[in-house]
C-alpha positions as CSV (number, residue, x, y, z in Angstrom):
1,M,23.6,-6.0,-24.0
2,A,25.9,-7.7,-26.4
3,G,26.4,-6.1,-29.7
4,A,27.7,-7.2,-33.1
5,A,31.4,-7.3,-33.9
6,F,33.3,-6.7,-37.0
7,L,36.2,-9.1,-37.7
8,T,38.7,-8.8,-40.4
9,E,39.2,-11.4,-43.0
10,V,42.0,-13.0,-41.1
11,A,39.7,-13.7,-38.2
12,I,36.9,-15.1,-40.3
13,E,39.2,-17.4,-42.4
14,P,40.0,-20.2,-39.8
15,L,36.4,-20.2,-38.5
16,S,34.6,-20.5,-41.8
17,S,34.6,-24.3,-41.6
18,I,32.8,-24.4,-38.1
19,I,30.4,-21.9,-39.2
20,H,29.8,-23.6,-42.5
21,S,29.3,-27.0,-40.8
22,S,27.2,-26.1,-37.7
23,L,25.1,-23.2,-38.8
24,F,24.8,-23.7,-42.5
25,P,23.9,-27.3,-43.1
26,C,22.8,-26.6,-46.5
27,R,26.3,-25.7,-47.7
28,F,25.8,-22.3,-49.0
29,S,28.7,-20.3,-49.9
30,I,30.2,-18.0,-47.4
31,S,31.4,-14.7,-48.0
32,H,34.6,-13.4,-46.5
33,S,33.8,-9.6,-46.5
34,P,32.8,-8.2,-43.2
35,F,29.1,-7.4,-42.6
36,F,26.9,-6.0,-40.1
37,G,26.0,-8.8,-37.6
38,I,22.6,-8.9,-35.8
39,P,22.5,-10.9,-32.7
40,R,19.3,-13.2,-32.7
41,K,19.9,-16.1,-30.3
42,T,22.9,-16.3,-27.7
43,K,24.5,-19.1,-26.0
44,K,27.1,-18.7,-23.3
45,Q,29.8,-21.3,-23.3
46,S,33.1,-20.8,-21.3
47,G,33.2,-17.1,-21.5
48,I,32.3,-17.0,-25.4
49,T,29.1,-16.1,-26.8
50,T,28.3,-17.7,-30.0
51,S,25.8,-15.7,-32.1
52,S,24.2,-16.9,-35.4
53,A,23.1,-14.4,-38.0
54,L,22.0,-14.4,-41.7
55,S,23.4,-11.8,-43.8
56,N,24.1,-12.9,-47.4
57,G,24.9,-16.3,-46.3
58,G,27.6,-15.2,-43.8
59,G,28.2,-15.5,-40.1
60,V,30.6,-14.5,-37.3
61,I,31.6,-15.2,-33.9
62,I,31.2,-12.5,-31.5
63,E,32.9,-12.0,-28.1
64,K,30.6,-10.9,-25.3
65,K,31.6,-7.5,-23.6
66,E,28.9,-6.1,-21.4
67,F,28.8,-2.5,-20.4
68,E,26.1,-1.3,-18.0
69,F,24.7,2.2,-18.8
70,K,21.9,4.1,-17.0
71,P,19.3,4.5,-19.6
72,S,19.4,8.4,-19.6
73,F,20.1,10.9,-22.3
74,D,23.5,11.9,-20.7
75,D,24.9,8.3,-21.1
76,Y,23.8,8.2,-24.6
77,L,25.8,11.4,-25.4
78,K,28.8,9.9,-23.6
79,A,28.5,6.7,-25.7
80,M,28.3,8.9,-29.0
81,E,31.5,10.7,-27.8
82,N,33.4,7.5,-27.2
83,V,32.6,6.5,-30.7
84,K,34.1,9.6,-32.1
85,I,37.1,9.8,-29.9
86,D,38.0,6.2,-30.6
87,R,37.6,6.7,-34.4
88,D,40.1,9.6,-34.2
89,S,42.7,7.9,-32.3
90,N,42.7,4.8,-34.3
91,N,42.8,6.5,-37.7
92,H,46.7,6.6,-37.4
93,S,47.3,3.0,-36.7
94,S,44.6,0.9,-38.9
95,N,41.8,1.4,-41.0
96,S,40.4,-2.1,-40.4
97,L,39.9,-1.8,-36.6
98,R,36.2,-1.7,-35.7
99,K,34.6,-0.7,-32.5
100,K,31.7,-2.3,-30.9
101,K,29.3,-0.9,-28.3
102,H,26.7,-2.5,-26.2
103,F,23.7,-0.8,-25.1
104,K,20.9,-1.8,-22.4
105,G,21.8,-5.4,-21.6
106,K,19.4,-7.0,-19.1
107,K,19.9,-10.7,-17.8
108,E,17.0,-12.8,-17.2
109,G,17.4,-16.4,-15.8
110,E,20.5,-18.3,-15.9
111,G,22.8,-18.4,-19.1
112,S,20.4,-16.5,-21.3
113,T,20.4,-12.7,-22.2
114,K,17.2,-10.7,-22.9
115,F,17.8,-7.8,-25.3
116,T,15.6,-4.8,-25.1
117,D,16.0,-1.5,-27.3
118,F,19.0,-3.1,-29.0
119,E,21.1,-0.7,-31.1
120,D,24.3,-1.6,-32.9
121,F,26.5,1.0,-34.3
122,R,29.1,0.7,-37.1
123,V,31.6,3.6,-37.8
124,E,33.0,3.6,-41.3
125,K,35.7,5.9,-42.4
126,E,34.9,7.6,-45.7
127,E,37.3,9.4,-48.2
128,D,36.3,12.9,-46.8
129,S,37.9,13.0,-43.3
130,D,35.7,15.8,-42.2
131,K,32.6,13.7,-42.1
132,M,31.6,10.4,-40.8
133,I,28.5,8.1,-41.0
134,V,27.0,6.4,-38.1
135,K,24.6,3.5,-39.3
136,E,22.3,2.4,-36.7
137,K,20.6,-1.0,-37.4
138,L,17.6,-2.1,-35.3
139,E,17.0,-5.5,-34.1
140,K,14.6,-6.2,-36.9
141,G,17.2,-5.1,-39.2
142,V,15.2,-2.8,-41.5
143,S,15.9,0.9,-40.9
144,Y,19.1,3.0,-41.1
145,R,19.9,6.4,-39.9
146,K,22.7,8.5,-41.3
147,I,24.0,11.2,-39.1
148,A,26.7,13.9,-40.4
149,S,29.1,15.5,-38.1
150,K,32.3,17.4,-38.0
151,K,35.6,15.8,-37.3
152,V,36.4,15.8,-33.7
153,T,39.8,17.0,-32.5
154,D,41.5,17.1,-29.0
155,N,40.5,20.9,-28.6
156,N,36.9,20.8,-29.6
157,I,36.5,17.6,-27.6
158,K,36.6,19.7,-24.3
159,Q,34.3,22.3,-25.6
160,I,31.7,19.8,-26.5
161,R,31.8,18.1,-23.1
162,V,31.4,21.5,-21.7
163,T,28.4,22.3,-23.9
164,R,26.8,19.0,-23.2
165,N,27.1,19.4,-19.5
166,S,25.0,22.6,-19.7
167,E,22.6,20.6,-22.0
168,N,22.3,17.8,-19.4
169,L,21.3,20.3,-16.7
170,D,18.5,21.5,-19.0
171,M,17.5,18.0,-19.7
172,E,16.9,17.7,-16.0
173,R,14.0,19.9,-16.5
174,A,10.9,17.8,-16.3
175,A,9.4,19.5,-19.3
176,F,11.7,17.6,-21.5
177,M,11.1,14.2,-19.9
178,S,8.1,11.9,-20.5
179,L,6.0,10.3,-18.0
180,E,5.4,6.9,-19.5
181,N,8.0,4.4,-21.0
182,E,10.9,6.5,-19.9
183,H,14.6,5.2,-20.2
184,N,15.2,6.8,-16.8
185,V,12.7,4.3,-15.1
186,I,12.7,1.2,-17.0
187,D,15.8,-0.1,-15.5
188,M,15.3,1.2,-12.1
189,P,15.2,-1.7,-9.5
190,R,11.7,-2.6,-8.4
191,I,10.7,-1.3,-5.0
192,S,8.2,-2.9,-2.8
193,R,4.8,-1.8,-2.2
194,V,5.7,-0.4,1.4
195,D,8.5,1.7,0.0
196,M,6.3,2.9,-2.8
197,E,3.7,3.8,-0.2
198,E,6.2,5.7,1.9
199,R,7.5,7.7,-1.3
200,L,3.8,8.6,-2.1
201,Q,3.1,9.7,1.4
202,K,6.3,11.8,1.6
203,L,5.4,13.3,-1.7
204,A,1.8,14.2,-0.7
205,R,3.0,15.8,2.6
206,C,5.5,18.1,0.5
207,L,2.7,19.0,-1.7
208,N,0.5,19.8,1.0
209,A,3.1,22.0,2.8
210,A,4.3,23.9,-0.5
211,D,2.9,27.1,-1.6
212,I,-0.3,26.7,-3.7
213,N,0.6,29.4,-6.1
214,M,4.0,27.8,-7.0
215,P,4.7,27.8,-10.8
216,E,4.1,24.8,-12.9
217,W,7.8,24.1,-13.4
218,K,8.3,24.1,-9.7
219,F,5.6,21.9,-9.3
220,T,6.8,19.4,-12.0
221,K,10.3,19.5,-10.2
222,M,8.7,18.6,-7.0
223,M,6.7,15.6,-8.6
224,R,9.9,14.3,-10.3
225,S,12.0,14.7,-7.0
226,A,9.8,11.6,-5.6
227,Q,11.6,9.2,-8.1
228,I,8.1,7.5,-8.8
229,R,7.2,6.1,-12.0
230,F,3.7,7.9,-12.3
231,S,1.0,5.6,-13.2
232,D,-2.7,5.5,-12.8
233,H,-2.4,3.9,-9.4
234,S,0.3,6.3,-8.0
235,I,-1.6,9.4,-9.2
236,M,-4.9,8.0,-7.7
237,R,-2.9,7.2,-4.3
238,I,-1.6,10.8,-4.2
239,I,-5.0,12.4,-4.8
240,Q,-6.4,10.2,-1.9
241,I,-3.7,11.4,0.6
242,L,-4.3,15.0,-0.4
243,G,-8.0,14.4,0.0
244,K,-7.6,13.1,3.6
245,L,-5.3,16.1,4.3
246,G,-8.2,18.3,3.2
247,N,-5.9,20.2,0.5
248,W,-8.7,20.3,-2.2
249,K,-6.7,23.0,-4.1
250,R,-3.7,20.8,-4.4
251,V,-6.0,18.1,-5.8
252,L,-7.1,20.3,-8.6
253,Q,-3.6,21.3,-9.3
254,V,-2.6,17.5,-9.8
255,I,-5.6,17.0,-12.2
256,E,-4.4,20.2,-14.2
257,W,-0.8,18.8,-14.3
258,I,-1.9,15.5,-15.7
259,Q,-4.0,17.2,-18.3
260,S,-1.0,19.2,-19.5
261,R,1.2,16.2,-20.0
262,E,0.6,15.1,-23.5
263,R,3.0,12.0,-23.1
264,F,1.2,10.8,-20.1
265,K,-0.9,7.7,-21.3
266,S,-3.6,6.9,-18.7
267,H,-5.7,3.8,-19.1
268,K,-7.9,4.7,-16.1
269,I,-8.1,8.2,-16.1
270,R,-11.7,7.9,-15.2
271,F,-10.6,6.3,-11.8
272,I,-8.3,9.4,-11.4
273,Y,-11.2,11.8,-11.8
274,T,-13.2,9.7,-9.4
275,A,-10.8,9.8,-6.8
276,A,-10.6,13.5,-7.0
277,L,-14.3,13.8,-6.8
278,D,-14.4,11.9,-3.8
279,A,-11.6,14.3,-2.2
280,L,-13.4,17.2,-3.3
281,G,-16.8,15.8,-1.7
282,K,-14.8,15.2,1.7
283,A,-13.9,18.9,1.5
284,R,-17.2,20.0,1.1
285,R,-16.5,21.8,-2.2
286,P,-19.6,21.1,-4.4
287,V,-19.0,23.7,-7.2
288,E,-15.5,22.5,-7.9
289,A,-16.7,18.9,-7.8
290,L,-19.4,19.7,-10.4
291,N,-17.1,21.5,-12.7
292,L,-14.8,18.4,-12.7
293,F,-17.7,16.1,-13.2
294,R,-18.7,18.1,-16.3
295,Q,-15.1,17.8,-17.6
296,M,-15.6,14.0,-17.3
297,L,-18.5,14.1,-19.7
298,E,-16.4,15.4,-22.5
299,H,-14.2,12.2,-23.2
300,M,-15.2,8.6,-23.6
301,A,-12.3,7.4,-21.5
302,S,-13.5,9.7,-18.4
303,Y,-17.2,9.2,-18.8
304,P,-18.6,8.8,-15.4
305,D,-19.6,5.4,-14.1
306,I,-21.7,4.4,-11.2
307,V,-19.0,5.2,-8.7
308,A,-18.4,8.7,-10.2
309,Y,-22.2,9.4,-9.9
310,H,-22.3,8.3,-6.2
311,C,-19.4,10.6,-5.4
312,I,-21.0,13.8,-7.1
313,A,-24.5,13.1,-5.9
314,V,-23.5,12.5,-2.1
315,T,-21.5,15.9,-2.5
316,L,-24.3,17.8,-3.9
317,G,-26.9,16.2,-1.5
318,Q,-24.7,17.3,1.5
319,A,-24.6,20.9,0.1
320,G,-28.4,20.8,-0.6
321,H,-28.1,21.7,-4.4
322,M,-31.3,20.0,-5.7
323,K,-31.5,21.5,-9.1
324,E,-28.0,20.3,-10.0
325,L,-28.4,17.0,-8.4
326,F,-31.6,16.4,-10.6
327,D,-29.6,17.4,-13.6
328,V,-27.1,14.7,-12.8
329,V,-29.9,12.1,-12.5
330,D,-31.0,13.2,-16.0
331,I,-27.5,12.9,-17.4
332,M,-27.3,9.5,-15.7
333,R,-30.3,8.2,-17.6
334,S,-29.6,9.9,-20.8
335,P,-27.2,8.9,-23.6
336,P,-24.2,11.3,-23.9
337,K,-24.9,14.6,-25.6
338,K,-21.4,14.4,-27.2
339,K,-21.0,11.9,-30.0
340,F,-17.8,9.6,-29.3
341,K,-15.8,7.5,-31.6
342,T,-16.8,4.1,-30.1
343,M,-14.4,2.1,-32.5
344,I,-14.9,-1.5,-31.5
345,L,-17.3,-0.8,-28.8
346,E,-20.4,-0.4,-31.2
347,K,-22.8,-1.3,-28.3
348,W,-21.3,1.0,-25.7
349,D,-24.0,2.4,-23.6
350,P,-23.1,4.5,-20.4
351,R,-26.7,5.0,-19.4
352,L,-27.4,3.9,-15.9
353,E,-30.3,4.0,-13.4
354,P,-30.3,5.5,-9.9
355,D,-29.7,3.2,-7.2
356,V,-30.4,3.7,-3.4
357,I,-27.2,5.9,-2.9
358,I,-28.4,8.3,-5.5
359,Y,-31.8,8.5,-4.0
360,N,-30.6,8.9,-0.3
361,A,-28.5,11.8,-1.8
362,V,-31.7,13.5,-3.1
363,L,-33.3,12.9,0.1
364,N,-30.5,14.5,2.0
365,A,-30.7,17.6,-0.1
366,C,-34.3,17.8,0.5
367,V,-33.7,17.6,4.1
368,R,-31.4,20.5,3.8
369,R,-33.6,22.6,1.7
370,K,-36.8,21.4,3.7
371,K,-38.6,20.5,0.3
372,W,-41.3,18.0,1.1
373,E,-42.1,17.3,-2.5
374,G,-38.5,15.6,-2.9
375,A,-39.4,12.7,-0.5
376,F,-42.6,11.9,-2.6
377,W,-40.5,11.9,-5.8
378,V,-37.9,9.5,-4.3
379,L,-40.7,7.2,-3.0
380,Q,-42.5,7.2,-6.4
381,E,-39.4,6.4,-8.3
382,L,-38.6,3.5,-6.0
383,K,-42.1,2.1,-6.3
384,H,-42.0,2.6,-10.1
385,Q,-38.7,0.6,-10.2
386,G,-40.0,-2.1,-8.0
387,Q,-37.5,-1.5,-5.3
388,Q,-38.2,-1.9,-1.6
389,P,-36.7,1.2,0.4
390,L,-33.9,0.5,2.8
391,S,-34.2,1.8,6.4
392,T,-31.8,4.5,5.8
393,T,-34.0,5.9,3.0
394,Y,-36.9,5.8,5.6
395,G,-34.9,7.4,8.2
396,L,-34.1,10.2,5.7
397,V,-37.7,10.7,4.9
398,M,-38.7,10.8,8.5
399,E,-35.9,13.5,9.0
400,L,-37.4,15.5,6.2
401,M,-40.8,15.3,7.9
402,F,-39.3,16.4,11.4
403,A,-37.4,19.3,9.6
404,C,-40.8,20.5,8.0
405,G,-42.6,20.2,11.5
406,K,-44.8,17.3,10.3
407,Y,-44.6,15.6,13.9
408,N,-47.8,13.5,13.4
409,L,-46.7,12.1,10.1
410,V,-43.4,11.2,11.7
411,H,-45.2,8.7,14.1
412,D,-47.4,7.5,11.5
413,F,-44.5,6.7,9.2
414,F,-42.5,5.2,11.9
415,K,-45.3,2.5,12.5
416,K,-45.4,1.8,8.8
417,V,-41.6,1.1,8.8
418,Q,-41.8,-1.1,11.8
419,K,-44.1,-3.3,9.7
420,S,-42.0,-3.3,6.5
421,C,-38.4,-3.6,7.9
422,I,-36.3,-3.1,11.1
423,P,-35.6,0.4,11.7
424,N,-32.0,1.6,12.1
425,A,-30.7,4.1,14.5
426,L,-31.4,7.0,12.3
427,T,-35.1,6.4,12.5
428,Y,-34.9,6.3,16.1
429,K,-33.1,9.3,16.4
430,V,-35.6,11.3,14.6
431,V,-38.3,9.7,16.8
432,V,-36.5,10.9,20.0
433,N,-36.1,14.3,18.5
434,T,-39.7,14.5,17.6
435,L,-40.7,13.5,21.2
436,W,-38.2,16.0,22.6
437,K,-39.9,18.8,20.8
438,E,-43.2,17.5,22.0
439,G,-42.0,17.5,25.5
440,K,-42.4,13.9,26.0
441,A,-39.2,12.7,27.8
442,D,-40.7,9.4,29.1
443,E,-41.7,8.2,25.6
444,A,-38.2,9.2,24.3
445,I,-36.7,6.8,26.9
446,M,-39.1,4.0,26.2
447,A,-38.2,4.4,22.2
448,V,-34.5,4.1,23.2
449,E,-35.1,1.0,25.5
450,D,-37.0,-0.6,22.4
451,M,-34.3,0.0,20.2
452,E,-31.9,-1.6,22.6
453,R,-34.2,-4.7,23.1
454,R,-34.2,-5.2,19.3
455,G,-30.4,-5.3,19.3
456,I,-29.8,-2.1,17.3
457,V,-26.7,-0.3,18.2
458,G,-27.4,3.5,18.9
459,T,-25.3,6.2,17.5
460,A,-23.6,9.0,19.6
461,G,-25.9,11.4,18.1
462,L,-29.0,9.4,19.5
463,Y,-27.8,9.3,23.0
464,Y,-26.7,12.9,22.9
465,D,-30.2,13.8,21.7
466,L,-31.7,11.8,24.5
467,A,-29.5,13.3,27.1
468,R,-30.5,17.0,25.9
469,C,-34.0,16.0,26.0
470,L,-33.8,15.0,29.7
471,C,-31.9,18.2,30.5
472,S,-34.6,20.3,29.0
473,A,-37.1,18.5,31.1
474,G,-35.1,19.0,34.3
475,R,-33.8,15.5,34.7
476,C,-30.1,16.4,34.9
477,Q,-29.1,13.3,36.8
478,E,-30.8,10.9,34.3
479,A,-29.1,12.8,31.4
480,L,-25.6,12.6,33.0
481,K,-26.1,8.8,33.0
482,Q,-26.2,8.7,29.2
483,I,-22.7,9.9,29.2
484,D,-21.2,6.5,29.5
485,K,-23.2,5.3,26.4
486,I,-22.1,8.3,24.5
487,C,-18.4,7.7,25.4
488,K,-18.6,4.1,23.8
489,V,-19.5,5.0,20.4
490,A,-18.7,8.8,20.2
491,S,-15.7,10.3,18.2
492,K,-16.1,13.9,19.3
493,P,-14.4,15.3,22.5
494,L,-16.3,14.8,25.7
495,V,-16.2,18.6,26.4
496,V,-18.6,19.0,23.2
497,T,-21.1,16.7,25.0
498,Y,-21.1,18.4,28.2
499,T,-21.3,21.8,26.6
500,G,-24.5,20.7,24.7
501,L,-26.1,19.5,27.8
502,I,-25.3,22.9,29.4
503,Q,-26.8,24.8,26.6
504,A,-29.9,22.6,26.7
505,C,-30.3,23.3,30.4
506,L,-30.0,27.1,29.7
507,D,-32.3,27.1,26.8
508,S,-35.0,25.7,29.2
509,G,-34.2,28.4,31.7
510,D,-32.9,26.0,34.2
511,I,-29.7,27.8,35.3
512,Q,-29.1,25.8,38.4
513,N,-28.7,22.5,36.4
514,G,-26.6,24.3,34.0
515,V,-24.1,25.5,36.7
516,Y,-24.4,21.8,38.1
517,V,-23.3,20.3,34.9
518,F,-20.5,22.9,34.5
519,N,-19.1,22.1,37.8
520,Y,-19.7,18.3,37.3
521,M,-17.7,18.3,33.9
522,Q,-14.6,19.7,35.4
523,K,-14.0,16.3,37.2
524,F,-13.6,14.6,33.9
525,C,-12.4,17.2,31.5
526,S,-11.6,21.0,31.3
527,P,-14.1,23.4,29.9
528,N,-13.1,25.0,26.5
529,L,-13.6,28.7,25.6
530,I,-17.1,28.1,24.1
531,T,-18.2,26.5,27.5
532,C,-16.9,29.4,29.4
533,N,-18.6,32.0,27.2
534,I,-22.0,30.2,27.5
535,M,-21.7,30.1,31.1
536,L,-20.5,33.8,31.2
537,K,-23.7,34.7,29.2
538,A,-26.0,32.6,31.2
539,F,-24.7,34.3,34.6
540,L,-25.2,37.8,33.1
541,D,-28.6,37.0,31.7
542,L,-29.8,35.8,35.1
543,G,-28.4,38.9,36.9
544,M,-25.5,37.0,38.4
545,F,-22.9,39.6,37.9
546,E,-20.5,38.6,40.5
547,E,-20.2,35.0,39.3
548,A,-19.7,36.2,35.9
549,K,-16.9,38.6,37.1
550,L,-15.2,35.9,38.9
551,L,-15.4,33.4,35.8
552,F,-13.8,36.3,33.7
553,L,-11.2,37.2,36.2
554,K,-10.2,33.4,36.1
555,L,-9.7,33.6,32.3
556,L,-7.6,36.5,32.7
557,E,-5.5,34.8,35.2
558,N,-4.9,32.0,32.5
559,G,-3.4,34.7,30.1
560,N,-1.2,36.0,32.7
561,S,0.5,32.5,33.1
562,V,1.3,32.3,29.5
563,Y,5.1,32.5,28.7
564,Q,5.6,30.6,25.5
565,K,3.5,29.3,22.7
566,S,3.0,25.8,24.2
567,D,1.0,27.4,27.0
568,Y,-1.6,28.3,24.8
569,K,-2.9,24.8,24.4
570,D,-3.3,24.3,28.2
571,R,-4.8,27.4,29.1
572,I,-8.0,29.1,28.1
573,L,-7.8,32.9,27.2
574,P,-10.7,35.3,26.7
575,D,-11.6,36.2,23.0
576,I,-13.5,39.4,21.7
577,Y,-16.8,37.8,22.5
578,S,-15.9,37.5,26.2
579,F,-14.7,41.0,26.4
580,N,-17.8,42.5,24.7
581,T,-20.1,40.5,27.0
582,M,-18.5,41.8,29.9
583,L,-18.3,45.5,28.6
584,D,-22.0,45.4,27.8
585,A,-22.6,44.0,31.5
586,C,-20.5,46.5,33.3
587,A,-21.9,49.5,31.1
588,A,-25.7,48.2,32.0
589,E,-24.7,48.0,35.6
590,K,-23.0,51.3,35.5
591,K,-19.9,50.0,36.9
592,W,-17.4,52.5,35.2
593,D,-14.4,51.3,37.0
594,D,-15.0,47.9,35.9
595,V,-15.6,49.1,32.2
596,E,-12.3,50.9,32.3
597,F,-10.4,47.7,33.6
598,V,-12.2,45.3,31.0
599,Y,-11.6,48.0,28.0
600,T,-7.9,48.2,29.0
601,Q,-7.4,44.5,29.1
602,M,-9.1,44.2,25.8
603,L,-6.8,46.3,24.1
604,Q,-3.7,44.5,25.9
605,Y,-4.9,41.3,24.5
606,G,-4.7,42.6,21.0
607,H,-8.3,43.3,20.1
608,H,-9.2,46.6,18.4
609,F,-11.8,49.2,18.9
610,N,-15.2,48.7,17.3
611,A,-17.1,51.9,16.8
612,K,-20.4,49.9,16.6
613,R,-19.7,48.1,20.0
614,H,-17.7,50.3,22.1
615,L,-18.2,54.1,21.0
616,R,-21.4,54.4,23.1
617,I,-19.7,52.7,26.0
618,I,-16.7,55.2,25.8
619,L,-19.0,58.3,25.6
620,D,-21.0,57.1,28.4
621,A,-18.1,56.6,30.4
622,R,-16.7,60.1,29.6
623,S,-19.9,61.7,30.8
624,A,-19.5,59.7,33.9
625,G,-16.1,61.2,34.4
626,K,-13.9,58.5,32.8
627,K,-11.8,60.6,30.6
628,K,-8.8,58.0,30.4
629,L,-10.9,55.8,28.2
630,L,-11.4,58.5,25.7
631,E,-7.6,59.2,25.4
632,T,-6.7,55.7,25.5
633,T,-9.0,54.9,22.6
634,W,-7.6,58.1,20.6
635,K,-3.9,56.8,21.3
636,H,-4.7,53.3,20.0
637,L,-6.3,54.5,17.0
638,V,-3.4,56.9,16.1
639,E,-0.8,54.0,16.8
640,A,-2.7,51.8,14.3
641,E,-3.2,54.4,11.7
642,R,-6.8,54.0,11.8
643,I,-9.4,56.7,11.0
644,P,-11.3,57.6,14.2
645,P,-15.1,58.3,13.7
646,P,-16.1,61.8,13.6
647,T,-18.2,61.5,16.8
648,L,-14.8,60.6,18.6
649,I,-13.0,63.4,17.2
650,T,-15.5,65.9,18.2
651,E,-15.6,64.5,21.8
652,V,-11.8,64.8,21.9
653,F,-11.7,68.1,20.5
654,C,-14.4,69.2,23.3
655,S,-12.7,67.5,26.2
656,R,-9.3,69.2,25.4
657,L,-10.9,72.4,24.9
658,E,-12.8,72.0,28.2
659,E,-9.4,71.6,29.8
660,G,-8.2,74.9,28.4
661,D,-5.7,73.4,26.0
662,C,-6.4,75.0,22.7
663,N,-3.4,73.7,20.9
664,A,-4.2,70.1,21.9
665,A,-8.0,70.6,20.8
666,L,-6.8,72.0,17.3
667,S,-4.4,69.1,16.9
668,S,-7.3,66.5,17.3
669,F,-8.4,67.3,13.7
670,L,-5.3,68.9,12.3
671,S,-3.5,65.7,12.5
672,S,-6.1,63.9,10.6
673,P,-5.8,65.0,6.9
674,W,-8.7,62.5,5.9
675,I,-11.3,64.8,7.6
676,G,-13.4,66.3,4.9
677,V,-15.1,69.8,4.6
678,H,-18.6,68.3,4.6
679,V,-17.9,66.6,7.9
680,F,-17.0,69.6,9.8
681,S,-18.8,72.5,8.0
682,K,-20.0,75.8,9.5
683,K,-23.2,74.3,10.6
684,S,-21.6,71.4,12.3
685,W,-19.2,73.6,14.3
686,T,-22.2,75.7,15.3
687,K,-23.9,72.6,16.5
688,I,-21.0,71.6,18.4
689,L,-20.3,74.7,20.1
690,T,-24.0,75.1,20.9
691,E,-24.5,71.6,22.4
692,N,-21.2,71.9,24.5
693,G,-21.1,75.7,25.2
694,H,-21.5,75.1,29.0
695,R,-18.5,73.2,29.1
696,F,-16.2,75.8,27.6
697,Q,-14.9,79.3,29.2
698,K,-15.2,82.5,27.3
699,D,-11.6,83.1,27.6
700,T,-10.8,79.7,26.2
701,L,-13.1,80.4,23.0
702,V,-11.3,83.7,22.7
703,A,-7.9,81.9,22.7
704,L,-9.1,79.3,20.4
705,M,-10.0,82.1,17.7
706,H,-6.7,83.8,18.0
707,E,-4.8,80.4,17.5
708,V,-7.1,79.7,14.5
709,S,-6.3,83.1,12.9
710,I,-2.6,82.5,13.1
711,L,-2.9,79.2,11.3
712,V,-5.3,80.4,8.7
713,A,-2.7,83.3,7.9
714,R,0.1,81.0,7.5
715,S,-1.9,78.5,5.2
716,E,-5.5,78.3,3.8
717,N,-7.6,75.8,5.7
718,V,-11.5,75.7,5.0
719,V,-12.0,73.8,8.2
720,L,-10.3,76.2,10.4
721,E,-12.1,79.0,8.4
722,Q,-15.5,77.6,9.2
723,L,-14.5,77.2,12.8
724,M,-13.4,80.6,13.4
725,R,-16.8,82.0,11.9
726,S,-18.8,79.7,14.2
727,C,-16.8,80.7,17.2
728,K,-17.4,84.5,16.3
729,E,-21.3,84.0,15.9
730,F,-21.4,81.9,19.2
731,L,-19.5,84.5,21.2
732,K,-21.8,87.2,19.8
733,M,-24.9,85.2,20.6
734,Q,-23.6,84.7,24.2
735,M,-22.9,88.6,24.4
736,Q,-26.5,89.3,23.3
737,Q,-27.8,86.9,25.8
738,T,-25.9,88.5,28.6
739,L,-27.3,92.0,27.7
């Protein structure tokens, strides 16, 4: 921007006639004293800019010199430094020399210059050489500001630069920078929408991948690094992208960050909150969405509109929160509880009436809760408002009837729907499910054919339910024909559809058709782990142990061929459910060799011992002569630093004592400092010796007493003392029985 210049009397003298004749036709007198010129209109001619000004009837001609500075605090400091340095260097040569500075010049059009944030500085030397006064005159020419500072010398100039460099680093912190109308974004080149979208996408991905517990200053720094001018639209877009990524926690963090920015002036804060409500709804977070909705009620600028009500209603309806949903409807119809200063909006009335989306959300919540009275309330409200329910509303009412087991009402209501409007795919889906529950497969097929004749496009769920209905009726071949229709409209993987058909066959007790579908699906897609577990359980329930064993061994073979992480995507490995299913089956069949093999494989695959599921199997295997399982489990628990159950400790003690190894038997509980006195009391030891006395030799018990007495003499141990007393009583009892 071209600034004002100060000329000497010699320079003004020859130009006074030109200025007098061209700029001042009224022939006012012109003062020859220098003044502070304020540029108002400029005209560029042959490299010289002519500027007119009025200041006590004077005028000057100013030469245009443009310097481009980045609008940042750092450049401002540098400009002020140059003023001071030039002042000191010119004090020795001439007192009449004046400096001019140009700030923030922006060209628009041809031959014209638009001035924004114009600032003109004049430096005047006063009698006191240790101080200077910098007068700043704005474009409107009203206010001045005086700044006092010490004289700058060559030595302290370097010190000032070092200090200001450190200060500039601090100024990079976002806490000292405003969001709106910042100098660092005003003169930035405009970017296209495509580039802006790329930056927003990149920023959202970075926020999604970052630690959710990062401090606020680090979060602010990450937001600033995107070089985006944060506006309502950009904030909304970031929230929408994070919502698609499912990171609802980061969405709330963005909202909190906006609320903490006091200098962020949003004109569409309601839209930002609404975008956050939509993101929380897609993430199925009703509690967080309701809390955000209540925050919107606290301010007039963020008070909910119909779109916000739709978002919160759908979210609460999907979660089945009926009470909170009815509260939202009451808020929607009532005036604000908090009194706002409406200013010029004296007739501002945020009250709204529920529409079809709100009523459908209420019906959705009623379906989840199986509240029959909610459907009557919705129908009565629609009738009271004179509105005709849509086919979607009728479908939700029918779904509620089906959930409550009102099958007769479903058929009656469907006939009324056909008379009033064209049924949609949802209503036909409810009819198919009702006929399926009633065991009427032929009527279900006829209902779908009627739908197709009407030109209604069926959903994947409709054809999926029809296929399961046919599988339950034993008509597996007809059910597989529905796969082609499902593939045309389905968005889920094909393996999910086949798994559902297999489960429908098994639920009806038709294992043969289930096996047929399982073999048939492998022509088109590979079964997943859920499919294999379903078939494994089906084989075992029907007594087909060998078939189940072959399927399980196939899963183990997949695990043996895994060499890197990418192999896990292509191969199915057994999970803990698979191992538990096979262990239960092997134990029921008393195939202890298979039990030992499956249990060992389970530990190798990284699964852990579960006392509720595995302890009884291990004890039964020990009774059958499989001692290795007991020792394997003990070693596994010791390595994992887990507390063994008391029953397992007792069994290990008895097994080692049965083998005649007293030291190993004592180490089984001496190495466990967590064993309490109440667990192994004198009564408990007596019971253990009595129940397992037939397993011990008399010499072994005597040797045990000797080892215990030595240990007790070294250090007091209540558990060992109680064990020694129980051994004495047990041996005394055996001697009496012998006599």
